[in-house]
C-alpha positions in Angstrom: -174.5 -71.2 88.5 -172.5 -70.0 91.9 -171.5 -66.3 91.3 -168.1 -66.7 93.0 -167.6 -70.1 90.5 -168.8 -67.8 87.3 -166.2 -65.0 88.3 -163.3 -67.5 88.8 -164.2 -69.4 85.4 -164.2 -65.8 83.9 -161.1 -64.8 85.0 -159.4 -68.1 84.0 -160.6 -67.6 80.5 -159.4 -64.0 80.5 -156.0 -64.9 81.6 -155.8 -68.0 79.2 -156.4 -65.4 76.3 -154.2 -62.9 77.8 -150.9 -65.2 78.1 -150.9 -66.1 74.3 -151.5 -62.6 73.4 -148.4 -61.4 75.6 -146.5 -64.1 73.7 -147.4 -62.9 70.6 -146.7 -59.3 71.8 -142.9 -60.1 72.1 -140.4 -59.5 69.3 -137.9 -62.2 68.6 -135.1 -60.7 70.5 -137.5 -60.4 73.6 -138.5 -64.2 73.3 -134.5 -65.1 72.6 -133.7 -63.4 75.8 -136.4 -64.8 77.9 -135.4 -68.4 76.5 -131.6 -67.7 77.3 -131.1 -69.5 74.0 -130.3 -68.2 70.1 -131.1 -70.9 67.9 -128.9 -70.8 65.0 -129.1 -73.2 61.6 -125.8 -74.3 59.8 -124.4 -77.1 57.9 -121.3 -79.0 59.2 -119.5 -79.7 55.9 -117.9 -76.1 55.3 -114.7 -76.1 57.0 -113.3 -73.9 58.3 -116.6 -72.4 59.3 -118.5 -75.3 60.3 -117.2 -79.0 60.6 -117.0 -82.1 62.6 -113.8 -82.5 64.1 -111.7 -85.5 65.1 -113.7 -85.7 68.4 -116.6 -85.8 66.9 -117.5 -82.3 67.8 -119.0 -79.3 66.1 -116.0 -76.6 65.6 -115.1 -74.0 63.3 -114.9 -70.2 63.1 -118.6 -69.7 63.4 -118.7 -71.9 66.7 -116.2 -69.5 67.8 -117.9 -66.4 66.3 -121.5 -67.1 67.7 -119.9 -67.8 71.1 -118.6 -64.3 71.4 -122.2 -62.9 70.0 -123.8 -65.1 72.7 -121.4 -63.4 75.4 -122.6 -60.0 73.9 -126.4 -60.9 74.1 -126.1 -63.0 77.2 -127.5 -66.1 75.7 -126.5 -69.5 75.2 -126.1 -70.8 71.0 -128.0 -73.7 70.1 -127.0 -75.2 67.0 -129.2 -76.6 64.5 -127.3 -78.7 61.9 -129.0 -79.5 58.5 -127.5 -80.1 54.7 -126.9 -76.6 53.1 -129.9 -76.9 50.8 -132.6 -77.4 53.8 -130.7 -74.3 55.8 -132.4 -71.1 54.3 -136.0 -73.1 54.2 -135.5 -74.0 57.6 -134.9 -70.4 58.5 -138.3 -69.3 56.7 -140.1 -72.1 58.7 -139.0 -70.6 62.0 -136.8 -73.8 62.7 -134.4 -71.4 64.2 -133.7 -67.4 64.6 -130.8 -67.0 62.0 -128.6 -68.6 59.8 -124.8 -69.0 60.3 -123.5 -70.7 57.3 -122.3 -68.2 56.1 -123.6 -67.4 53.0 -122.3 -65.5 50.2 -124.2 -62.0 49.8 -125.7 -62.0 46.5 -128.3 -60.1 44.9 -130.9 -62.7 44.8 -130.5 -63.6 48.3 -130.5 -59.7 49.3 -134.0 -59.5 47.9 -135.2 -62.3 50.3 -133.3 -62.2 53.5 -131.6 -59.8 55.5 -127.4 -60.1 55.8 -125.8 -59.0 58.6 -122.1 -57.5 58.8 -119.9 -59.7 56.6 -116.9 -61.8 58.6 -114.9 -62.9 55.5 -114.4 -62.8 51.8 -115.9 -65.2 49.6 -113.9 -65.1 46.4 -114.0 -68.2 44.6 -111.0 -70.4 43.6 -110.0 -73.8 42.6 -108.6 -76.7 44.6 -106.7 -79.5 42.6 -104.9 -82.6 43.6 -101.2 -81.7 44.7 -99.6 -83.9 42.0 -102.0 -82.9 39.3 -99.8 -80.5 37.4 -102.6 -80.2 34.4 -104.1 -77.4 36.2 -101.7 -74.5 36.8 -104.6 -71.6 36.1 -108.3 -71.6 36.7 -108.6 -71.5 32.8 -107.3 -75.2 32.7 -110.3 -76.6 34.0 -111.9 -76.1 30.5 -113.9 -79.1 29.7 -113.1 -81.1 32.5 -115.5 -82.3 35.8 -115.2 -79.9 38.5 -117.2 -80.3 41.9 -119.2 -77.7 43.9 -121.6 -77.8 46.6 -125.5 -78.0 45.5 -127.5 -74.6 45.6 -124.3 -72.4 46.5 -123.1 -69.2 45.2 -119.8 -71.2 44.7 -121.5 -73.5 42.2 -123.2 -70.3 40.3 -119.8 -68.5 40.1 -118.4 -71.5 38.4 -121.1 -71.9 35.9 -120.7 -68.2 34.9 -116.9 -68.7 34.7 -117.3 -71.8 32.7 -119.1 -69.8 29.9 -116.1 -67.7 29.6 -113.7 -70.8 28.8 -113.2 -72.1 25.1 -114.8 -75.6 26.6 -117.4 -75.4 29.2 -116.9 -77.3 32.3 -118.9 -80.2 33.6 -120.0 -79.2 36.8 -120.8 -81.9 39.4 -123.0 -80.9 42.5 -122.6 -82.2 45.7 -124.9 -82.2 49.0 -121.8 -80.9 50.9 -118.4 -79.8 50.1 -116.8 -82.8 52.0 -118.0 -85.4 49.3 -116.6 -83.2 46.6 -113.3 -83.2 48.3 -113.2 -87.1 48.7 -114.0 -87.5 45.2 -111.2 -85.0 44.3 -109.0 -87.1 46.3 -109.8 -90.2 44.6 -109.5 -88.9 41.1 -113.1 -89.0 40.2 -113.2 -85.3 39.4 -110.3 -83.1 38.7 -110.8 -79.8 41.0 -113.2 -78.3 43.3 -114.6 -74.6 43.3 -115.3 -73.2 46.8 -114.4 -69.9 48.3 -110.7 -69.2 48.8 -110.8 -69.4 52.9 -112.3 -72.6 52.6 -110.1 -74.4 50.0 -107.0 -72.5 51.6 -107.8 -74.3 55.0 -108.4 -77.7 53.1 -105.2 -77.6 51.4 -103.1 -76.4 54.5 -104.6 -79.3 56.4 -103.7 -82.2 53.7 -100.6 -80.3 51.7 -99.4 -83.8 50.1 -103.1 -84.3 48.9 -104.4 -80.9 47.8 -103.3 -77.7 46.2 -104.9 -74.3 45.7 -104.8 -73.0 42.2 -104.1 -69.1 42.1 -105.5 -66.6 41.1 -109.2 -66.7 42.5 -111.6 -66.2 39.9 -115.0 -64.2 39.6 -116.1 -61.2 41.2 -115.2 -60.2 44.8 -117.8 -61.1 47.5 -118.4 -61.4 50.9 -119.7 -64.3 53.5 -122.4 -63.2 56.1 -124.8 -64.4 58.3 -128.8 -64.4 57.4 -131.9 -63.4 59.2 -135.2 -62.8 57.6 -136.9 -59.5 56.6 -140.0 -60.0 59.0 -140.3 -57.3 61.4 -140.9 -59.3 64.1 -137.3 -60.2 63.6 -135.6 -57.3 63.3 -134.8 -56.1 66.9 -132.8 -59.6 67.3 -130.9 -58.9 64.1 -130.0 -55.7 65.0 -128.8 -56.7 68.4 -126.7 -59.5 66.6 -125.4 -56.7 64.2 -124.2 -54.6 66.8 -122.4 -57.6 68.5 -120.7 -58.3 65.4 -119.4 -54.7 64.7 -118.2 -54.5 68.5 -116.3 -57.9 68.1 -114.6 -56.5 64.9 -113.9 -53.1 66.5 -112.1 -54.8 69.8 -110.0 -57.0 67.7 -111.7 -60.4 68.5 -112.9 -61.0 65.0 -109.6 -60.6 63.4 -108.0 -63.2 66.1 -110.6 -65.6 65.1 -110.1 -64.9 61.3 -106.4 -65.3 61.8 -107.1 -68.6 63.8 -109.3 -70.5 61.1 -108.2 -68.7 57.8 -104.5 -68.4 58.6 -105.2 -64.4 57.3 -107.5 -61.8 58.3 -110.1 -59.6 56.1 -110.9 -56.2 56.2 -114.8 -56.5 55.8 -117.5 -53.4 55.9 -119.5 -53.1 59.0 -122.6 -52.8 56.9 -123.4 -55.6 54.2 -122.4 -54.0 51.1 -124.6 -54.1 47.6 -123.6 -57.3 45.7 -122.3 -57.2 42.3 -123.6 -60.4 41.1 
């Protein structure tokens, strides 16, 4: 074999082995920066956080909040939309860098995922039909069919609350809350259990159809964005965490909360220890 040719082959093999090694050496933040894109997984049936608006576009609090995060990191946001029950498995499978959701911070989830700075309260409340005056308090759902999202903390809170009532609630699980709202409007169920920010938004958009039952029930909780606990992901999550804290400190987060929830929330910079 020609010596020069042998050297070229050897160098080529060396480069081929080095390039993957360099790629593997980069952490998630370096890869996101290099690609110029942060991939974020979410569902689009959780208004006002994520939903499809009248023009067919993905809209909501999360879209605006991550636009600000993208500015801070100097990257674009690429949304990956899935039904909620597929979002967390998609994160673990590496389909995207993190989850918007957002998700209620619970003990079970904290054991498995890293939560970033909370963005809103997640206390659960009841949505009923506007003309149904048989449900005046949360306790009035006893023995009735109440909808909630499948695999959600709101469903878990509903079941816990149901156990305190004279007659248990019959929970009906839905792949998305939009389907639950549709069934409520049609009279197929008597109420929907969801977080107060969500149902307050829905009721404000259709006041002749829906009404919020006060007070909220369950334990106080918060919504937060999610990442994995893999060491490789931590520099990226640290950067997003810093961006969220900055957005809170300069008032941008408050403006977004008022825009989408009609109110603002005092949320801690660091995800608190969950109570349930």
